[in-house]
C-alpha angles and dihedrals in degrees: 000000000000122000118252090249092055092044090050090049093054092046091051090047091051091049091049092050090048090050093054093044101251098124098055127354096186126065120229113269089250089061094056113110099211116040093205104099093210099045140058133183113228120230123155100260140106086243088068091053092050092048094047094045092050093050095045092052086074085059101223117196091239131017128183127206116196116195115228088220145293097061117129131174090244095049104039109175113246090240092060091040089059091056093047091044091055089054091050093043090056092054094263123136128246115195136183116228130181107246118245119156093212100038136072094190107145116210089198100223111157114216115217101214120189110253112230126200116225117222101183123074092222093054092048091050092047094055096037095100090061088071090079096054146077118205141214119200108206116201142175106253094210097052105018089233114153109237098184144336117221123199115205120196111244118242108256 
């Protein structure tokens, strides 16, 4: 039988590993916020990051993020900027495209997103799947509102 100090140590170690995301990087399917495996609705919460990370770890060819509201190209929330920055940091492309539901016309503007370094292991693990993607941010030209962000798996 282990002493209480050793038992406490192992319990503390397990809690610490769980806190930094080493025990399980993907939430259970019942914890996912949007049941569509190739789509997520953006809202500014860590729950969004966990849902998106979990879904991107299956590496779909195409993945769409639809903002719940209030996201513009000039005021990109830090949470979305981190995802796009990871794509750019890993030599992916991030483009702006005028939104048109029936058109795929690309205006070809490259967005220079600020590349951010991630200090925490959990944060790095969360955003790791973005390394395999390029992204297109589709927006309404008249309002600047982001309509959707589409991640496309890079050719390997």
